[in-house]
N, C-alpha and C positions, 0 to 999 in steps of 0.2 A: 505491499498501501504506500512504502516514501512517495516511488517517483509522482502517485496520483496525486497525493498530497500537496508535494512540492507542484507539481502544474496548476491544479488549483489556487495555491495561497498566492504562486507569482501571477499568474494571469487573475485574480483578485485585486492585485495591486496594481498591476495596467487598467482593469476596469473604472477603478477609482483614483484612478493618477497619484495614487501616493508619492510617486518621485515623477518630476515633473520632467525634468532635463532629460533630452536625450539619450547621456551615455548611461544613465540609470536603467532608461527604458529597453535600452540596448541588449543591458545584462539580463534583465527580466528576461524576453523573449528568447536570449541564447539559454538560460536555465530550460526555460518550457521545450526547446530544439530539443537540448541536450536529454528533460530526463522524458520527452518522448521519444526519441532513438532508444533509450534504454529498458522502454515499456513494450517497444517493437522486437527489441531483440531478445527479452524476458517472454515475451509472449509464443511469439518462433521457437524460440527452445524448449517449452512443454510443450508445445504439439508435439513437438523431434520427440522430447522423453515420451508422452506418454504413447506413439506410436512405436515408437523400441518396446517400451513395456508390456507393451498387450501382444506384442509379435507382428505388427502390423506395419513393418519395415523390411522391406526385400535389402537386400545387399549384393551392391555389384561386387562381387569380390575378382582380385585379378590379381597377379604376380607384380610385386613393383622392390623395390631396395627399401628397407626402412633407413637405412643408414642416409642414402639420398633427401628422405621425408625428415629426418632428426636434425638435419643439417637448413633445410629449408626454414623449419621448425624455428630455428635460435636464429636465422635471419631476418626473418619481419619483427621478431622480441629484439632486436640487435641496440635500437635506439634506446630500451628504456632499460636493458642491461649495460650499457655505457653509462648513461647517467647514473647509474645507481652504481657505477663502479664494482661491479659483480664480477668477479672470473668464472667464468665458465668453460669445465672442460668436458671434452668430447673428444676419445682418440678416435674415432671410426672412420677406418680407410677402407680398408675390404668389403664390398658390396656383401649384404644380407639381403637374400632374396626370400619374402612373404608373400601369402594368399590372402588378401582380407580386403574389404573395401577401402583403397584408400582415405577417402573425405571422413569419414568415421576415426581410423585410427590417428588421422591427422587433429582431430579434436581430441582423442584422449592425448596424445603429445602436449598439443597445444594448453590442454587444462591442467597439468602435471608441471610444466613449464612455468604455464603465467603462474600459479600455485607458489609455487617454489618462488617467483621473483618477489610477490609480494608478502610471503615472509622469513626472507633470508635473513641473516643477521648476522655481526662480526661475531666469528669466534677463534679464538687463538690468533688473532690480528686480521684474519680475512673474511671476506665475505664469499661463499663460493656453492655454486652449483656445481655436481657434476652427475651426467648421464651416460650409464655405463650398460650394455647387453651383454647377457651368456646363451651361449646358445647350445641347446640339448638337443643334438641329433638323435639319441633312442626315444624318445618323445613325440621329434618333430617339434619342437616349442620353439621359443626366443623369449630369454624375459626382456624387457628394458624397464633400467632401476632411474630414478631421478632425485637425486638426493639436494639438501639443502643445508649449510650449514645454521643453527639459529636453535632458538626456543623446541624443546618437544611437545609433543602434544599430550593431552593431560590423559591420562586412560580411559577413562569414562568416553571421551571423547573420540577414541578411537574408532569406535562404528558408525557412529551420530553423525559422522562428515560426509558419512556416504548419502544419507537421508537428502530430500529436496529443502531446500531455504536454510539448510541449517549451517552455521557459521561458527567457527570455533573464534572468531574475530568480530567481537560486536562494535566495533569500530564505526559511525554512521559516517564517516568519512566520504563524501557525493565521489571525489575521486578515486579512492582506493578501493570501497566497497564493494564486494562482487554480486552475482544475484544468489549466488547460495544453491546452482545448478548443476556447474560445472562437474563435479564428483558425482552428483547422480548420472549425470547423461553417463559419465567415464563406466558406472555398477551397469549403468542397461544395456549399454556396447557389447561386454564385456560376458557379461549374462547370456545375452543372445548368441556369441562366438562360444560360448560356456566355458572360457578361460576365466585362469585364475587373474585375480590382482589384488590390491591391500597396500599397506604403508606400516612403518615400524621405527621405532624411534631406537636413533641411535647413539652415541657417546656426544658425537657434539650438533646434532643435529634431526634431523627427519628423512626417511628414504619411502618414497611410492615407488613404484612397480604395478608392470601388468605384463600378460603370456600371450603371444601372437604366433599363428600356427606359420611353420619354415613351408614354402615354397618344393614343390617335392620335383 
């Protein structure tokens, strides 16, 4: 309800001419537009989540290189990574071909990486995100790990974070606050593939992971 409340509040301010100067009106209009875009994105995510949860979404599975996809997601996040002076480590050199719907796997990786960026913090003098992959030829799967230095997740939150709208970070900051849908989407995608996913606390941070099928 937060975006709707903001839209209503700022729209009422414009109607009542609370701030008569052009700069204030422009700011009010920008907030309304920004929050409207967030609502549009949220509704689309919810519709997608419902389709996934009720098995009404068909996957377009094909073979692609997971290393290339991870590098592309990192590249898209590079501006904020550089702004926050985060050291991102990913030593993916040789191609690893997997079989899945690239669009949905990109969402999983993007959600994990943006979540890591949001929660990364200094530990032992460094702000670090590490992405790594383990290939298991025996069960024909690859496991992707996304680790960030920072505070551990409380034990009672380790399961709750996968639910809709649940946020460990209770901040109401408009810029940093997420929709609370990202990890629920990861859960729904992985359940559709019947592949494992999860999170665990490590000594100096938090590590998320998910499995994906290797290509034959």
